[in-house]
C-alpha positions in Angstrom: -20.4 60.7 10.9 -20.5 60.3 6.8 -18.7 64.2 7.4 -16.1 63.5 8.4 -13.4 62.5 6.6 -10.9 59.6 7.5 -7.9 62.0 7.6 -9.7 64.1 10.3 -10.3 60.6 11.6 -6.7 59.7 11.6 -5.3 63.7 12.8 -8.1 63.5 15.8 -7.0 60.0 17.2 -3.0 61.4 17.0 -3.5 64.1 18.6 -5.2 62.6 21.8 -2.5 59.4 22.1 1.1 59.8 23.7 4.0 61.4 21.9 6.3 58.5 21.1 2.8 56.8 19.5 2.6 60.3 17.3 6.6 59.9 16.2 5.4 56.2 15.1 2.8 56.8 13.2 3.9 59.5 11.9 7.3 57.2 10.8 5.2 54.8 9.2 2.6 56.5 7.3 5.0 58.3 5.3 7.7 55.8 5.3 4.8 53.7 4.1 3.9 55.8 0.9 7.2 56.6 0.2 8.5 53.3 0.7 4.9 52.0 -2.3 5.5 54.5 -4.6 9.3 54.5 -5.0 9.0 50.3 -5.4 5.7 50.6 -7.2 7.4 53.4 -9.5 10.8 51.3 -9.2 8.8 48.1 -10.7 6.8 50.0 -13.5 10.5 50.7 -14.6 12.8 47.8 -14.2 10.6 45.2 -14.0 8.9 43.4 -11.2 12.0 41.9 -10.2 13.4 45.2 -8.7 13.2 43.2 -5.2 15.5 40.5 -6.0 18.2 43.3 -6.4 16.8 45.2 -2.6 17.7 41.5 -1.4 20.7 41.2 -3.2 22.5 43.9 -1.9 21.9 42.0 1.2 22.6 38.9 0.0 25.1 39.4 -3.1 24.5 38.4 -6.7 22.7 35.6 -6.9 20.0 36.2 -4.7 18.9 37.8 -7.8 17.3 34.5 -9.3 16.2 33.5 -5.4 12.7 32.5 -5.5 10.0 34.4 -3.5 11.3 34.2 0.0 14.7 36.3 -1.8 12.0 39.1 -3.5 9.4 39.6 0.3 13.4 39.8 1.6 14.0 42.5 -0.9 10.1 44.0 0.4 11.1 44.3 3.5 14.4 46.3 3.4 13.3 48.5 0.3 9.9 48.8 3.7 13.2 49.6 5.9 15.2 51.9 3.8 12.0 54.2 3.4 10.8 53.9 7.2 14.6 54.6 7.9 14.3 57.8 5.7 11.4 59.0 7.1 12.8 58.1 11.1 16.5 60.6 9.8 13.5 63.5 8.1 11.5 63.4 11.7 14.5 63.1 14.1 15.2 66.6 12.6 12.2 68.3 12.3 12.2 68.0 15.9 15.4 70.3 16.5 15.1 71.8 13.3 11.3 73.4 12.5 11.6 74.8 9.6 11.7 71.5 8.3 7.8 71.0 9.0 6.7 74.7 8.3 8.7 74.4 4.8 8.1 70.8 3.9 7.6 70.7 0.1 11.5 72.1 0.5 12.9 70.4 2.7 11.0 67.2 1.6 12.1 68.2 -2.4 16.1 68.7 -1.0 15.7 65.6 1.2 14.6 63.9 -1.6 17.5 64.4 -3.5 19.7 63.8 -0.4 18.9 60.0 -0.2 19.4 59.3 -3.5 22.3 60.7 -3.3 23.3 59.1 0.2 21.9 55.5 -2.1 24.4 55.9 -5.3 27.7 57.3 -3.2 27.1 55.7 0.6 25.0 52.4 0.4 24.8 50.8 -2.8 29.1 50.9 -3.4 28.8 49.8 0.4 26.6 46.7 -0.9 27.2 43.3 -2.0 26.3 44.5 -5.5 29.3 47.1 -4.8 26.8 49.3 -7.9 29.2 52.4 -8.4 29.2 54.7 -11.4 30.1 55.8 -13.4 26.1 56.8 -14.5 25.6 58.6 -17.3 23.9 62.0 -16.4 20.7 61.2 -18.0 19.5 58.6 -15.3 21.4 60.3 -12.6 18.7 63.5 -13.8 16.4 60.9 -13.3 17.2 59.3 -9.9 16.9 62.9 -8.2 13.7 64.0 -10.2 11.5 61.0 -8.8 13.4 60.1 -5.5 12.7 64.5 -4.7 8.8 63.7 -5.8 8.6 59.8 -4.7 10.8 59.7 -1.7 11.4 63.2 0.0 7.7 64.9 -0.7 5.2 61.4 1.2 7.7 61.9 4.2 7.5 65.7 4.6 3.9 65.3 4.0 3.3 63.3 7.1 5.7 64.9 9.1 4.1 68.1 8.2 0.7 66.6 8.5 1.0 64.2 11.3 3.7 65.7 14.3 2.9 67.8 17.2 
């Protein structure tokens, strides 16, 4: 049993499970991996109070100065968004099979698309009403980071775990 890796065990357990549980596992693995990487990089770059800023997107600016409850809400919201992105990629990959086959290119484009949707739709509609003007350096950095930390983990989970 020592020569069996955890990846093989995970793949084998997926192979014997129902399509619904396979989909949920694929989405959860991609969403949790992408959410963890993204939250970690955001906290390193912008400080460990980032989850409160995420909560402020729902509750308003006063949440930035909130306590542990608002911090936890921000973490939950962040992982909800990451898992939602994984669910969207998974759903599209069912019809557009090239997304699973060419997961690196598609994942990079998907991560970039997630960044743009967040900047152009989600943040302006949030309680923070965040919108530009953005500096070119920040736009490029955000795009590249999300291509790698959001797009690739989600696309890889679909490539590796889905049927």
